[in-house]
Phi, psi and omega in degrees: 000330182297325180296329181280358180083018180251126179293148180303323180295319179293321179295322178294321178296318179297317180295318178296320179297317178296321179295318178297317178300318180294321179293317179297318179297320180297326178279326187276331184297323173297326176296322178296324178296322178293315180298318180300321180292333182276337185272145176293155181301326180297319180292318178298319178296321178295317177298317178301316180297315182292324177294323177295321179295330180287344175102176186291342179279350181288165177292159171276171187301313180300319180292324178294316178297320177297319178298316179299316181294315179295322178294321178294317178296317178297321177297320177296320179297317177296320176299321179294321178295315179299318180295319180291326178289336180266018176088014177081006178276147177058038181299316181298317178296317180297318178296316182295315181292316179298315179295321178296316178296317178297325180287325183277328187304314179299323178295321177295319177296322178295316178298322178295320178295321178297313179299319179296318179294318178299316179298318179298317179293316180300321178291329185273344185302312182302313180292322179295316178293325176297314178296321178296315179297313180298320180294318179292318179294335179281355175111357177287149173289165184299317180293324176292324177294320176299317179297322180294317178297317179298323181287319186277341183247107181278007183271190183297324179296318176299322178295319179292321178294328178294330179293330187273021181279110183293331180297323180290330183266346179072034181218174183284159179298317180300319180292320178296315180294324176296318179296318177298318180298316178296321180294320179295321177299320178295319181295328183286341183288000000 
């Protein structure tokens, strides 16, 4: 670890943090299975769509559901503490408000991540299209130009261009772009 410029104490903290995350995930994922069983398929599909819009760094559906459940439980716990500090009055209201805030907070964070990713892509489109145009004009085929943009741009646009690689999917460029177009139409609804 010393060669990487990370102090041993910092490396130990990172390892402990990862271990704690894994322990929490091991406890929370069964909770996510319960939440998944309680939610309608339409809501689960909407969460999947929104998580996809947030990009590859976003949580997967089970972890997101576990986060929502844990945040709601944590909000209720904070509400209980607030109610007990206020003399035990309005305990039900404190629990409801705390749980509601905990339940809503992960969704708000997800919407913020989606807006940030969209903004990042919108800012990157002119440069990405310019690189795509220059690559095609330099003699690269369209699929090679897409690969070049994906390789040269480590941002969200590069990630999206990497998805459109027909060689990885074993199909034609036109078919891949048609599928992407249909997927974008669904996301806009």
